[in-house]
C-alpha positions as CSV (number, residue, x, y, z in Angstrom):
1,M,0.0,0.2,-0.5
2,A,1.4,3.7,-0.9
3,P,2.2,6.0,1.7
4,L,-0.3,8.4,3.1
5,L,0.3,12.4,3.2
6,S,-1.0,14.3,5.5
7,L,-1.7,18.1,4.7
8,V,-2.4,20.1,7.6
9,L,-3.4,24.2,6.4
10,P,-4.7,26.4,9.0
11,V,-7.7,28.3,8.0
12,F,-8.9,31.7,9.6
13,N,-11.4,34.1,7.8
14,E,-10.3,32.7,3.9
15,E,-13.4,32.5,2.2
16,E,-12.1,34.3,-0.6
17,V,-9.0,32.5,-1.2
18,I,-10.8,28.8,-0.7
19,P,-12.6,28.3,-4.1
20,A,-9.6,29.1,-5.6
21,L,-7.1,26.9,-3.4
22,L,-9.5,24.0,-3.8
23,G,-8.8,23.7,-7.2
24,R,-5.2,24.0,-6.6
25,L,-5.2,21.2,-3.9
26,E,-7.1,18.9,-6.4
27,T,-4.8,18.9,-9.0
28,L,-2.1,18.2,-7.0
29,L,-3.7,15.3,-4.8
30,D,-4.5,13.9,-8.3
31,A,-1.1,14.0,-9.5
32,L,0.6,12.8,-6.1
33,P,1.4,8.8,-6.6
34,L,0.3,8.9,-2.8
35,R,-2.7,8.3,-0.7
36,T,-3.9,11.8,0.6
37,E,-5.9,13.2,3.7
38,V,-6.2,16.8,3.5
39,I,-7.1,18.7,7.4
40,F,-8.7,22.1,7.4
41,V,-8.1,23.6,10.9
42,D,-11.1,26.5,11.0
43,D,-9.7,29.0,13.6
44,G,-12.8,30.1,15.1
45,S,-13.8,31.9,11.2
46,V,-16.3,34.4,11.1
47,D,-17.0,34.3,7.6
48,G,-17.8,32.1,4.9
49,S,-14.9,29.4,5.4
50,A,-16.3,27.0,7.6
51,R,-19.0,26.8,5.1
52,L,-17.6,26.9,1.8
53,L,-15.5,23.9,3.6
54,R,-17.8,22.2,4.6
55,E,-19.5,21.6,1.6
56,A,-16.2,20.3,0.0
57,V,-15.4,17.8,3.0
58,Q,-18.7,16.4,1.5
59,R,-17.6,15.9,-2.5
60,D,-14.1,14.4,-1.5
61,P,-13.7,11.5,0.4
62,R,-9.4,13.0,0.9
63,L,-10.8,16.0,2.5
64,R,-11.7,16.7,6.5
65,L,-12.6,19.4,8.6
66,L,-11.1,20.3,12.1
67,S,-13.7,23.2,13.8
68,L,-12.4,25.0,16.4
69,S,-14.8,26.1,19.0
70,R,-13.1,30.2,18.8
71,N,-10.0,31.7,17.8
72,F,-6.9,30.2,19.3
73,G,-4.4,31.6,17.3
74,H,-2.2,29.8,13.8
75,Q,-0.3,27.7,16.0
76,P,-2.1,25.8,17.8
77,A,-4.5,25.7,15.0
78,I,-1.7,24.2,13.6
79,T,-0.9,21.8,16.6
80,A,-4.2,20.5,16.3
81,G,-3.9,19.6,12.9
82,L,-0.5,17.8,13.1
83,D,-2.5,16.1,15.9
84,H,-4.8,14.4,13.9
85,A,-2.7,14.2,11.0
86,N,-2.5,10.0,10.0
87,G,0.0,10.6,7.8
88,D,3.5,8.8,7.5
89,A,4.6,12.2,6.2
90,V,2.7,15.5,7.2
91,V,2.5,18.7,4.8
92,V,1.8,22.0,7.2
93,M,1.3,24.4,4.6
94,D,-1.3,28.5,4.9
95,A,-4.3,28.6,3.0
96,D,-3.8,31.8,1.5
97,L,-2.1,30.4,-1.6
98,Q,1.3,32.4,-0.4
99,D,2.8,28.4,0.2
100,P,2.1,27.1,-3.5
101,P,0.4,23.6,-3.5
102,E,2.5,22.7,-6.1
103,V,5.7,23.1,-4.3
104,V,4.2,20.1,-2.4
105,A,5.7,17.7,-4.3
106,E,9.0,18.7,-3.9
107,L,8.8,18.3,-0.9
108,V,7.7,14.4,-0.8
109,T,10.7,13.5,-3.2
110,R,13.1,14.9,-0.8
111,W,11.6,13.0,2.1
112,Q,11.1,9.8,-0.5
113,Q,15.4,10.5,-0.4
114,G,15.7,9.9,3.6
115,F,14.9,13.4,5.1
116,D,12.7,13.4,8.3
117,V,12.3,17.7,7.7
118,V,11.8,19.5,4.6
119,H,11.7,23.0,4.9
120,A,10.1,25.0,1.9
121,R,12.5,28.1,1.5
122,R,11.5,31.0,-0.4
123,R,13.8,32.8,-2.8
124,R,11.8,36.0,-2.6
125,R,8.8,37.2,-0.6
126,A,6.3,39.1,-2.3
127,G,3.7,41.6,-1.3
128,E,5.0,41.7,2.1
129,T,5.1,44.4,4.2
130,W,8.2,45.9,5.9
131,M,7.0,45.7,8.7
132,K,6.2,42.2,8.4
133,L,9.5,41.6,7.3
134,V,10.7,43.1,9.9
135,T,9.1,41.2,13.3
136,A,9.1,38.0,11.9
137,P,11.2,36.1,14.0
138,V,14.8,34.5,12.7
139,P,14.1,31.4,11.7
140,T,16.2,28.2,12.5
141,V,16.2,27.9,8.5
142,P,16.8,31.7,7.2
143,D,13.7,32.9,5.1
144,S,11.4,29.8,6.3
145,G,8.5,30.1,7.7
146,D,5.6,26.6,9.0
147,F,5.6,24.9,5.6
148,R,7.1,22.1,5.9
149,L,7.0,18.8,5.4
150,M,8.0,16.5,8.3
151,S,8.2,13.1,8.2
152,R,5.6,10.4,11.5
153,R,8.5,10.5,13.9
154,V,9.5,13.8,14.1
155,V,5.1,14.5,14.2
156,L,5.1,12.1,16.8
157,A,8.0,13.9,18.6
158,M,6.6,17.4,18.5
159,R,3.3,15.5,20.2
160,G,5.2,15.1,23.1
161,L,6.2,18.8,23.2
162,E,3.3,20.4,25.3
163,E,4.6,23.9,26.2
164,S,2.0,27.0,26.3
165,H,3.7,29.4,23.7
166,R,4.6,27.0,20.7
167,F,7.1,28.6,18.3
168,L,7.1,25.5,16.0
169,R,9.7,26.1,13.3
170,G,12.1,26.5,16.3
171,L,10.5,22.6,18.3
172,V,10.8,21.4,14.9
173,A,14.6,22.1,14.9
174,W,15.2,21.3,18.0
175,V,13.5,18.1,17.9
176,G,16.6,17.1,15.0
177,F,16.4,14.0,12.9
178,R,17.3,14.8,9.1
179,Q,16.5,18.2,7.4
180,T,17.1,19.7,4.5
181,V,15.3,22.5,2.1
182,V,13.6,23.6,-1.1
183,E,13.3,26.5,-2.6
184,Y,10.3,28.6,-3.6
185,D,9.2,31.7,-5.1
186,R,6.5,33.0,-2.2
187,P,3.5,35.3,-4.3
188,E,1.8,37.9,-2.9
189,R,-2.2,36.4,-1.1
190,A,-4.6,35.0,-3.7
191,A,-7.8,37.1,-2.3
192,G,-7.8,39.0,0.8
193,R,-5.7,40.6,3.8
194,T,-2.8,39.5,6.1
195,K,-3.7,37.9,9.5
196,F,-1.0,38.8,10.9
197,P,-0.5,42.4,11.8
198,F,2.5,44.4,13.1
199,T,1.1,44.1,17.1
200,R,0.6,40.0,16.1
201,M,3.8,39.6,14.6
202,T,5.6,41.6,17.5
203,R,3.8,39.6,19.8
204,F,4.8,36.2,17.5
205,A,8.6,37.2,17.7
206,M,8.5,37.6,21.6
207,D,6.9,34.2,21.6
208,G,10.3,32.9,19.2
209,I,12.8,34.9,21.3
210,T,11.5,34.1,25.0
211,S,11.2,29.9,23.8
212,F,14.1,29.3,22.5
213,S,16.9,31.6,23.8
214,T,17.8,32.7,27.6
215,A,19.7,36.4,25.9
216,P,16.7,38.9,27.4
217,L,17.4,37.4,31.1
218,R,21.6,38.5,30.1
219,L,20.6,41.4,29.1
220,A,20.5,42.4,33.3
221,T,23.3,42.2,33.2
222,Y,25.0,43.9,30.3
223,L,22.3,46.5,31.7
224,G,23.4,46.7,35.4
225,L,27.2,47.1,34.6
226,L,26.2,50.5,31.7
227,V,23.9,51.5,34.6
228,G,27.2,51.1,37.4
229,L,29.7,52.6,34.2
230,V,27.6,56.0,33.6
231,A,27.2,56.1,37.9
232,V,30.6,55.9,38.4
233,G,30.6,58.8,35.7
234,V,28.8,60.8,37.3
235,A,30.0,60.1,40.7
236,A,33.7,61.5,39.2
237,W,32.4,64.5,37.7
238,A,30.5,65.3,40.9
239,A,33.8,65.3,42.7
240,W,35.9,67.2,39.4
241,D,33.4,70.0,40.0
242,H,33.0,70.4,43.3
243,F,37.1,69.6,44.6
244,V,38.3,71.0,41.6
245,A,36.4,73.3,39.0
246,H,34.6,74.9,42.3
247,R,31.4,75.4,41.5
248,T,28.2,75.5,42.4
249,I,27.0,72.3,42.3
250,Q,22.9,71.7,42.0
251,G,22.7,68.5,43.4
252,W,19.0,67.6,42.8
253,T,19.6,67.8,38.9
254,S,22.0,64.7,39.4
255,L,19.8,63.4,41.6
256,I,16.9,63.3,39.5
257,V,19.0,62.6,36.2
258,V,20.2,59.8,37.9
259,V,17.6,58.5,39.4
260,S,15.3,58.7,35.9
261,L,18.1,56.7,34.6
262,I,18.2,53.6,36.8
263,G,14.1,53.8,37.9
264,A,14.2,53.2,33.5
265,V,16.5,50.4,33.4
266,Q,14.3,49.0,36.2
267,F,11.2,49.1,34.4
268,V,12.7,47.4,31.6
269,L,14.1,44.8,33.7
270,I,11.0,44.4,35.3
271,G,9.4,43.8,31.6
272,I,12.1,41.2,30.6
273,V,11.6,39.0,34.2
274,G,7.7,39.8,33.6
275,A,8.0,38.0,30.3
276,Y,9.6,35.2,31.7
277,V,7.2,34.5,34.2
278,G,4.0,34.8,32.6
279,R,5.2,32.0,30.3
280,I,5.8,30.2,33.5
281,Y,2.2,31.1,35.1
282,E,0.7,29.9,31.1
283,E,2.6,26.6,31.8
284,V,2.0,26.0,34.9
285,K,-1.9,26.4,34.3
286,R,-2.1,23.5,32.2
287,R,-5.0,25.1,29.3
288,P,-5.3,23.3,26.6
289,L,-4.1,24.7,23.6
290,Y,-7.8,24.3,21.9
291,I,-10.6,22.9,21.5
292,V,-12.4,21.4,18.9
293,S,-16.0,22.1,18.5
294,E,-15.8,19.8,15.4
295,E,-15.0,17.2,13.0
296,V,-16.0,16.9,9.6
297,S,-15.5,14.0,7.3
298,S,-17.6,12.7,4.0
299,A,-19.7,10.2,4.7
300,A,-17.6,7.6,2.4
301,S,-14.9,8.2,4.9
302,G,-16.3,8.7,8.7
303,E,-18.9,10.6,10.7
304,R,-19.1,14.0,11.4
305,S,-18.8,14.1,15.4
306,P,-20.2,17.5,17.6
307,K,-17.7,15.6,20.6
308,S,-15.4,18.4,21.7
309,L,-11.8,17.3,21.8
310,A,-9.2,19.6,23.4
311,R,-5.3,19.1,23.6
């Protein structure tokens, strides 16, 4: 029996893109020499995305739909898809057609050559604003996002990682195994607007930094040393001005400057420590990453289940 390939696509308000996406996916699935399943994860869409996907699932037994009970975010939605994927290999890709379905065939070829992770790396990024490029956290593989293929053993390893603030591209690099890249040109969105504005990209970048680095905490030491040097310089200047220049010192000016500087640094450091404490707080609560309100598959391949599933 041919291996099974799973495609996981998180969807959030992509009603305008879905018809074109379904057509290109159908062409891809018909051309692949593998058994296939496509898992759409509706991340709390409020437009007609879920309706269009339900209709498509009923027509094609290769398609499945997971509807989350609300919008949990891009990374939890991908996690839900990985948890429900049955494939010997799993491809994660966005639904906006900036991850071209035609590239999947190249990813599969590299997997069949023995690689466990095949990253899709962008040669160019069309239609992305400077804010998105600047705020995108530097991934382990430069110019790659979440578009990649993972073998079954990588997916199982990923399922064992239960942290709440998930930065999946970093986790994929952390689990190891044989990894390679396939390059492609990233097109503009086929329709609609980006779901990653500046504020969300900033939060995502912070998740990437604090999930895999203690550098912000080490920054406290460096800032402390810097403030100490400034304080010594101010003290030396004050002593020279008093004992050598014999000028009247307005003590309150120096006091205000020093206190303001130290206070500013303290606030910065409290914020950094608070970011890590906040993540500890989220982890110890052990809330599920997502809740599935409905799972839909075609009548030929399964049942429609309203049962809520959480992870």
